[in-house]
C-alpha positions as CSV (number, residue, x, y, z in Angstrom):
1,M,13.7,-7.7,21.0
2,N,16.4,-5.0,20.6
3,F,16.0,-1.7,19.6
4,A,17.8,-2.6,16.1
5,T,15.1,-5.1,15.8
6,W,12.6,-2.8,17.0
7,S,13.5,0.4,14.4
8,V,12.8,-1.8,11.5
9,S,9.9,-3.9,12.5
10,A,8.1,-0.7,14.1
11,P,8.0,1.1,11.0
12,A,6.9,-2.3,8.9
13,V,4.3,-2.2,11.5
14,G,3.2,1.3,10.4
15,S,3.6,1.0,7.3
16,A,1.4,-1.7,6.5
17,F,-1.4,-0.5,9.0
18,L,-1.2,3.0,7.2
19,A,-1.2,1.5,3.6
20,S,-3.6,-0.7,4.3
21,L,-6.1,1.8,6.7
22,V,-6.4,3.6,2.4
23,E,-7.3,0.8,0.5
24,F,-9.9,-0.5,3.3
25,V,-11.2,2.6,3.4
26,E,-11.3,2.5,-0.8
27,A,-13.1,-0.9,-0.6
28,F,-14.8,0.0,2.3
29,T,-16.8,2.8,0.2
30,I,-17.7,0.7,-2.8
31,V,-18.9,-2.1,-0.6
32,L,-20.9,0.2,1.4
33,A,-22.7,1.7,-2.1
34,V,-23.2,-1.5,-3.1
35,G,-25.1,-2.9,0.2
36,T,-27.0,0.6,0.5
37,L,-28.6,0.5,-3.0
38,R,-28.4,-2.9,-4.2
39,G,-28.9,-4.9,-0.5
40,W,-26.2,-6.3,1.2
41,R,-26.4,-9.9,0.6
42,P,-24.4,-9.7,-2.5
43,A,-22.4,-7.1,-1.5
44,M,-21.2,-9.4,1.5
45,I,-21.3,-12.5,-0.9
46,G,-19.1,-10.4,-3.2
47,A,-16.6,-8.9,-0.3
48,G,-16.2,-12.6,1.4
49,A,-15.3,-13.9,-2.1
50,G,-12.9,-11.2,-2.5
51,L,-11.5,-12.2,1.0
52,G,-11.6,-15.8,-0.1
53,V,-9.2,-15.3,-3.2
54,L,-6.5,-13.0,-1.0
55,A,-6.4,-15.7,1.6
56,G,-5.6,-18.3,-1.1
57,L,-3.6,-16.2,-2.9
58,I,-1.2,-15.2,0.6
59,A,-1.3,-19.2,1.6
60,G,-0.1,-20.2,-1.7
61,F,2.7,-17.4,-2.1
62,G,3.8,-17.3,1.8
63,P,5.6,-20.8,1.6
64,V,7.3,-19.8,-1.6
65,L,8.8,-16.5,0.0
66,G,10.0,-18.2,3.1
67,R,12.2,-20.6,0.6
68,A,13.3,-18.2,-1.7
69,P,17.2,-17.0,-1.9
70,L,17.2,-14.2,0.8
71,H,19.4,-11.3,-1.3
72,P,17.6,-12.0,-4.4
73,L,14.4,-11.6,-2.3
74,Q,15.3,-8.4,-1.1
75,L,16.3,-7.1,-4.5
76,A,13.4,-7.8,-6.0
77,I,11.0,-6.6,-3.5
78,G,13.1,-3.3,-2.6
79,V,13.1,-2.3,-6.8
80,L,9.1,-3.1,-6.6
81,L,8.9,-1.6,-3.6
82,L,10.7,1.7,-4.3
83,L,8.6,1.6,-7.6
84,F,5.6,1.5,-5.9
85,G,6.3,4.0,-2.8
86,M,7.5,6.9,-5.3
87,G,4.4,6.5,-6.9
88,W,2.4,6.7,-4.0
89,L,4.3,9.8,-2.9
90,R,4.4,11.4,-6.6
91,K,0.6,11.6,-6.2
92,A,0.2,12.5,-2.6
93,I,2.6,15.8,-3.7
94,L,0.9,16.8,-6.4
95,R,-2.4,16.8,-4.7
96,A,-0.9,18.7,-1.7
97,A,0.3,21.1,-4.3
98,G,-3.3,21.8,-5.5
99,V,-2.2,20.5,-9.2
100,I,-4.3,17.6,-9.0
101,P,-7.4,17.0,-7.2
102,L,-7.8,15.4,-3.4
103,H,-9.2,12.3,-3.4
104,D,-12.7,12.4,-1.6
105,E,-14.6,9.0,-0.5
106,A,-17.6,11.2,-0.5
107,A,-17.4,11.7,-4.5
108,V,-16.8,8.0,-4.9
109,F,-19.5,7.2,-3.0
110,V,-22.0,9.3,-4.8
111,S,-20.4,7.9,-8.4
112,Q,-20.8,4.2,-7.6
113,S,-24.2,4.6,-6.1
114,A,-24.9,6.8,-9.5
115,L,-23.6,3.9,-11.7
116,L,-25.4,1.1,-9.4
117,A,-28.6,3.0,-9.6
118,A,-28.4,2.9,-13.6
119,G,-28.1,-0.8,-13.5
120,G,-31.6,-0.6,-11.3
121,A,-31.7,-1.2,-7.8
122,R,-32.8,-4.5,-7.4
123,R,-33.5,-6.1,-3.4
124,G,-35.0,-9.2,-3.4
125,G,-35.8,-11.9,-6.6
126,P,-33.4,-13.2,-8.4
127,F,-29.6,-13.2,-7.0
128,D,-27.9,-9.8,-7.8
129,W,-24.7,-10.6,-9.8
130,A,-23.6,-7.5,-10.8
131,A,-23.7,-5.9,-7.7
132,A,-21.8,-8.8,-6.2
133,T,-19.5,-8.3,-8.9
134,T,-18.8,-5.0,-8.2
135,S,-18.3,-5.7,-4.3
136,F,-15.8,-8.5,-5.1
137,K,-13.6,-6.4,-7.4
138,A,-13.3,-3.7,-5.0
139,V,-12.1,-6.1,-2.0
140,L,-9.9,-7.9,-4.6
141,L,-8.2,-5.1,-6.5
142,E,-7.7,-2.8,-2.8
143,G,-7.0,-6.2,-1.0
144,L,-4.1,-6.8,-3.7
145,E,-2.3,-4.1,-3.0
146,V,-2.7,-4.7,0.7
147,V,-1.0,-8.1,0.3
148,F,1.7,-6.9,-2.1
149,I,2.3,-4.3,1.0
150,V,2.5,-6.7,3.6
151,I,4.8,-8.6,1.4
152,A,7.4,-6.1,0.4
153,V,7.7,-4.9,4.1
154,G,8.0,-8.0,5.8
155,A,9.6,-10.3,3.6
156,G,13.1,-10.6,3.7
157,R,13.6,-10.4,7.5
158,G,10.9,-12.2,9.0
159,L,8.6,-9.6,9.4
160,L,5.7,-10.8,7.4
161,A,3.7,-11.7,10.7
162,P,4.1,-7.8,12.4
163,A,3.2,-6.4,8.7
164,S,0.2,-9.0,8.6
165,L,-1.3,-7.6,12.1
166,G,-0.6,-4.1,11.0
167,A,-3.0,-4.5,8.1
168,L,-5.4,-6.6,10.1
169,A,-5.2,-4.0,12.3
170,A,-6.4,-1.5,9.6
171,G,-9.0,-3.6,8.4
172,A,-10.6,-4.0,11.5
173,V,-10.4,-0.1,12.4
174,V,-11.9,0.9,9.3
175,L,-14.6,-2.1,10.0
176,G,-15.5,-0.8,13.2
177,I,-15.5,2.8,12.4
178,G,-17.7,2.3,9.1
179,L,-20.2,-0.4,10.8
180,A,-20.7,2.1,13.5
181,V,-21.5,5.3,11.5
182,H,-22.6,3.9,8.5
183,R,-21.3,6.0,5.4
184,P,-18.5,6.4,4.0
185,L,-15.2,7.7,5.9
186,A,-14.4,11.1,3.8
187,R,-13.3,12.6,7.0
188,V,-10.1,10.4,6.7
189,P,-7.4,12.4,5.6
190,E,-6.2,10.1,2.9
191,N,-3.8,12.3,1.4
192,T,-2.1,13.0,4.5
193,L,-1.5,9.0,5.1
194,K,-0.7,8.5,1.1
195,F,2.1,10.8,2.0
196,G,3.8,9.1,4.5
197,V,3.3,5.9,3.5
198,G,4.8,7.0,0.2
199,V,7.6,8.2,2.7
200,M,7.9,4.9,4.8
201,L,7.8,2.7,1.3
202,S,10.4,4.6,-0.6
203,A,12.5,4.5,2.5
204,F,12.1,0.8,2.6
205,G,12.6,0.2,-1.3
206,V,16.1,1.6,-0.9
207,F,16.6,-0.3,2.3
208,W,15.7,-3.5,1.2
209,T,17.4,-2.9,-2.7
210,G,20.8,-1.8,-1.0
211,E,20.4,-4.8,1.4
212,G,20.1,-7.3,-1.5
213,L,22.9,-5.7,-3.2
214,G,25.0,-6.1,0.0
215,I,25.8,-3.0,0.5
216,P,26.7,-2.3,4.3
217,W,24.1,0.7,5.5
218,P,26.0,3.0,8.5
219,G,23.9,2.3,11.3
220,Q,22.1,-1.2,9.9
221,D,18.5,-0.7,11.0
222,L,18.8,2.5,11.9
223,A,19.5,3.8,8.3
224,L,15.9,3.5,7.5
225,A,15.1,6.4,9.6
226,G,17.7,8.7,7.8
227,F,15.8,7.1,4.4
228,A,12.6,8.1,5.5
229,A,13.9,12.0,6.9
230,L,15.1,12.2,3.6
231,F,12.2,11.4,1.7
232,L,10.1,13.4,4.0
233,S,12.1,16.2,3.5
234,V,12.5,16.2,-0.4
235,G,8.4,15.6,-0.7
236,V,7.5,18.6,1.7
237,T,9.5,21.0,-0.1
238,T,8.6,19.6,-3.5
239,A,4.9,20.3,-3.2
240,A,5.6,23.7,-1.1
241,L,7.9,24.5,-4.5
242,L,5.1,23.5,-6.8
243,R,2.4,25.3,-5.1
244,R,4.4,28.0,-4.9
245,T,4.9,28.4,-8.7
246,L,0.9,27.5,-9.0
247,V,0.4,30.4,-7.3
248,E,2.8,32.5,-9.4
249,V,1.5,31.5,-12.2
250,A,-2.1,32.2,-11.1
251,R,-1.3,35.9,-10.8
């Protein structure tokens, strides 16, 4: 693999890993709450069903993507990826500036636990469909974002396998740490991860959109680093300006 090819595959793996890490942490927090309060059997069955649906979607759409025309596929994915990445980056900037509160997995665990406790903690007896459904929805919804990210950063250049490996590695890391500590992963710097992921997804979005339109990027694949640096500098600068504005308004 030459340097230019690695310059694209490495960001694809890294983006898929970091973005998936965030989504897996959020899903794990809810499944942990379900298992702790309502029993691990419905929690695991619900999570397993969610993973099964995701696997079916990947198996169904993977061959379709392989037969799709290259440039229209790159254009469609580029636009969607840019919108998706800018959404992540916008929220990360607002959180970094203090405009909106930081995401707190411990608080999510407490709120989910309260909702589940309100429904009555049931262990044994009839199968707890409400608990299984909660676990299923958490895994499916967060997993759909993982699938989209993997497809977005991997399709068009034959990078689905590296991107998938990045996502699987993130899942293994979250599962391993979660099983070891058996508590919400509140110490994961989620906003920092979302900031970096927003930068990378936005950079991929611009790159794929240009590829789909037939734009010859200077340096070809190496242009990705330039786009990432641009989004990062704009994001950091915007967050600093917003934070300074809030301080001045508060005086």
